[in-house]
C-alpha positions, 0 to 999 in steps of 0.5 A: 121063588123063581119060575119052575124049570123043565116043568112036566106039563105039556104047553098049550102049543105042544106039537106045533112046529115053528121055523124061525128065520127072524133076527134082532127083537120083534120076531124073536120075541114072538117066537120065544113066546111060542116056545115058552108055551110048548111049540118046537121052535127051530131058529135059523141064523146065518153063519155069522149069527143074529147081529144081536149076539154082538150087542153087548156088553154084557155078554153071556159067554161069547153072546150078548145078553141082549140075544139071550133075552129073547131066544130061550127054548129054541133049537139053533142052527146056522145055515146060509140061506143065500145059497141053494143048498141052504134053502134046500134045508129050509124047504125040508124043514117046512115040510111038516112045519106049522108056522114060519116067522121071518123078518127079511126085507120084503121081497127077499123070500120072493127072490129065493123062490119062496114067496108065500102067495106064489110058492109056499101056499100051494106047496104047504097049504096048512102053513102059517106065514108071519112076515115082520117088517118095518113098513109092510111090503107096499105103500109110500114107505113099503119095503124100507128098513125099520128099527125101533127108535126110528119108528118111535120117531116116525110114528109120533111116540117120541113127540109125546114123550119127555118133559113139557119144555124138553126135547122129544125123547125115545121111550127107554125100551124098545117098545115098538119092537116088543109090541110088534112081537106081541102082535105077531104072537097074537096073529099066529095064535089067531091063524092057528085057531082059524086053521083048526076050522078051515084046515088052511094056513094064511099069511100074516103081515105085521109092520113096526110102523103099524104097531107104533101107530097103534100105541098112540093111545090116548093121543090119537083119540085126543087128536081125533076129538079135539083137532089139537096136536098132543104135546109132551107132558112129562110124567103127567097124564094128558087126560087124568089128574092126579096122575103124575110123579110127586115129590115127597120127603125122600124119593118121588112117588107116582100117584095114579088116581083114576076116579073121584073115590080114589082121590077122596081116599088120597086126600083123607089119608094125607089129612086134607079131606077138604081137598076132595070137596073143593070145587076146583078138584071135585071131579076129574074134569075140574082137576085137569083144569087146575093141575098146577095148584092141585100139584102144589097142594099135594106136594105140600102135604107129601113133604111130610111123608117118606116115599116107601111107607107112604106108597105102601099105606096108600096102595093098601088103602085103595089108592093106586101108586108106587115108588119109582123103582130101578131095574135092580130093585125090580129084579129082586123084589119079593113080588117079582119072585113070588110071581115067578117072573125070573127064570134061572137055568145054570148061569142063564137068567131071564124074564119069565112069561107073563101069561099064566095058564092054569092047566098048561103053563109056560115051561122053561126047557133050555137056555138060548143056544150057542150059534149052530148048537143044534145044527147036527141034531136038526139035520139028523132028524131031517134024515140028511146023511153024514156025508152030505152034512160034512160036505155042507159044513166044508162048503160053509153052507152050515156051521155047528157049535157046541150045545150049551152046558 
């Protein structure tokens, strides 16, 4: 089954109003999570739109699926914030807003007379401001631009990713951007919880660089403990064995054996219980010291098995493992569908929220908006009269598009 659409329950963040000035991935990933859990999110884009609308193929109508992946459940308006008239609309939106999320280059809001400490905090004392940036506002790299892959390179993630004798490799998904979005989401929720006690908002500083560094587990702890620079190890875990991909008679299987009991079960299932009693493999420390002969011994045994039925049998026997599956297989896997991890609304398909609350679950109410789809509705709700709207449209301050069908 797919995730339920337009569920009747109220989300956990129902009644929270979020102004989303963010673009690309980290900020929008955060605000989609807020929207999925009931917040009203109004996304402001420049008249040319978020640049990820063009990051295709594939395209969703005229918009890239990349954009569609992180912008559902939002109202979308197009407004030129570089102009005074555009910022006047933003000021009006902030009058009853709870949260402002932005990922402008540090200093941009200050130039616009909207610095949090100087301007926003006094005027909107309950407002929570979340700034997502590459490196933060200060320090040796403060204020510089940052994109996911460059941050992966700079924070050491690439240095530990790839084959032992191969070059450093980017992780095959924008992991820094996505973890930045999750940290921004957590920061907003923390600030909302604190505001419930103090009645006061605050500013949240989320940097891609910090989030990249925070992902270096267990490599930073290993470095702190040993003084040795971590190296690439392919699919093998630096601290655990067997924790790697292994050849079978068909496709590779990934074994994630985390303790001696699981290792004994693996050996017994493969018909070689004596391996678990071999002094070289009796515990994880010993197995790590004898990685290569253990891998050779296991692959000799695995050569008699097909990957899929073996993985099914092992995991049911209590040995964590899995076949190495492609994205298309994951998208239609029965458990993916059973867990409601696919959202369908008309032609839109998306990845559902992994956060499952029993009483106030995530809801899916609207597909990602076309550029400026809700501009008129949002301005009407602000009480901006038709003549003023027409003047702003004609001046290019605003842009409107047809809402999604």
